[in-house]
N, C-alpha and C positions, 0 to 999 in steps of 0.2 A: 489674883485668881486664887480661890480657895481650893484646898485639896480634899478629895473624897474621904481620906482617912479621918477627917474631922466629923464625918457623918456615920461612922460605923455604929450600928445598933441605935442610931438616933431615934428611930421610930418604933422601938419595942412597945408592944401593947396597942399598936394601931393597925389599921387595915388600909390597903391601897388598891387602886385599879391602874393597870398599865394599859394605855389606850393606843392601839395600832390604827392603821389606815384601811383596814378591811371593810367590806360592805356591811358586815353585821355589827359594826360598832354601835349604832343607835339601839338595835335590838338587844345587844349584849348588856348595855348600860341599864336597860329596863329589867333585866333578869337578876341583877346582883343586889345584895344588901347595900345600904348606904356605907360609904367609905370615908376615912379621915383625910386621905391624900390622893390626888390625881397626878399620875406620871404620864405625860404625853410622849409620843414617839414621832420625831420629825415635826413637820408643820401640820399634820392631819387634824390634830385635836385642839388647835389654838383658839377655836371658838368657845372652848370650855374654860372654866376657871382653874387652870392648872397650877400645881405647886412646883412641879419640876417638868422640864422638857429635855429629853435625851436625843442627841444627834451624833453621828459619826462622820458625816460628809461635810467637808469645809464649805462646799457650795450652798449649804443650808444657812450659813451665817447671815447673809443679807436679808433673809426672810424672817429671822427670829431675833436678831440682835437688839431690837428696840423694845422687846418685851421684858422690861427691867423688873417687873413684879413677879416674874417666874425665874426660878433658879435653873439655869441651863447647864446640863451635864454632858461632857464630852471627854474623849480620850485624847483629843488634840490639845496641844499646849500653846497654840498661837493666839488665843483670845484672852488677853490679860485684862479682863473686865471684872468688876466686883460681883456681878450676878452669875458668873461662870464658875462651875466646879470642875476641876480637872480630875479625871478618873483614870490616870495612866496605869494604875495597878490592876485594872480590869483585865481578865484573860482576853486573848485575841478573838473576839467575837465579831464575825464579819457583817452583822446586820444590827440595826438600831433596836429592833424589838427584843432580841436576845440580850442586848446590852442593858436595856431597861429592866428586864426580869432579873438579871444579875444585880443591878443597882438596888432593886427592891429587897432582894435577899441580903445584900451587904448592909443595907440600912436597918435590917432587923424587923421588918413588918411581920406581924403575927399571921396575916393572910394577905395574899396577892391575887386579885382577880385579873386575868389577862383577857381583855376585850378587843374586838376588831382585829384579830389575828387569823381570821378564817381564810385568808388567801393561801394558806398552806394546805389546801385540801384538793383532792382530785375533783375535777369538774366533768360530769357526764353530759352536760348540756352544751358543751363546746364554747361556753362563754369565756371571754378573756378579760383580764383586768387591764386598766389603762396602760400599765407598764409593760404589757405583753402585746400591745396592739401593733399596728402596721409599722411602727418605728423599729420593731425588732427585725434584725436581719434574718434570724433563724427562728421560726415559730416552734416553740417547745410544747405548746399546749399543756402546760402544767406538769410535764414529766419531771421537772426539777424537784417536785415535791418529795420524791423518795430520798434524795440526798439531803434536802432541807430537814426532813424528819430525823435523819441520823444526827445532823448537827444540833437540832433542838434537844434530842435525847442526851447527847453528850453534855450539852450545856446544863440541863437539869441535873444530871448526875454529878456535876461539879459544884453544885450549890451546897451551902451549909444546911439549908432546910428546904429541899425540893417538895416535901409534903405540904408546904404552905402555899404552893402555887396551884391555882385552879384556872384552866383554860375554859372559857365560857362557851365557845362554839368552835366549829371546824375540826379538822383532823387532829390537831394538837391535843384535843381532849382525850384521845385514845392512847397517848403516850404512857408507858409504864416505866417507872424508875424505882430504884431502891432507896430507901431512907438511909441516912448516915447515922442512925441512932445507935 
């Protein structure tokens, strides 16, 4: 297993797109300029020619382990495979999308488009995402968004270059953060 420290600033001078599982992913991809590298989040974007796939949940392993042409990045140290990058130095980010944005910053991309992260928005049409459906014991109807926004803002403020991150759609576009310049 490779260590993420080997990849610090590896992609200086390049651009990337971090691809989440939100419903706007196809539209977001049409809105951005061509990029050098694609970073997928969990299994959602495996249909695309990914360079990296970020995951935090060990139950994801059976779904992604055979994609040996993609570098798999995780904070978990139990997958000792040649195509896995261990990122144990990452801050304690509780969700894979934020972990992927941290990775892009750590790898030194000049610009990071964040696509398909529109699920962090208030919904006025009462629509729910698959992960909030009938299987949820307590329907929150997207009220978790306010706490998630705070976590995203804290993550962005912890990055070396938050000014290089651009959310393409959804509520995260409205986050304001201070540059560390």
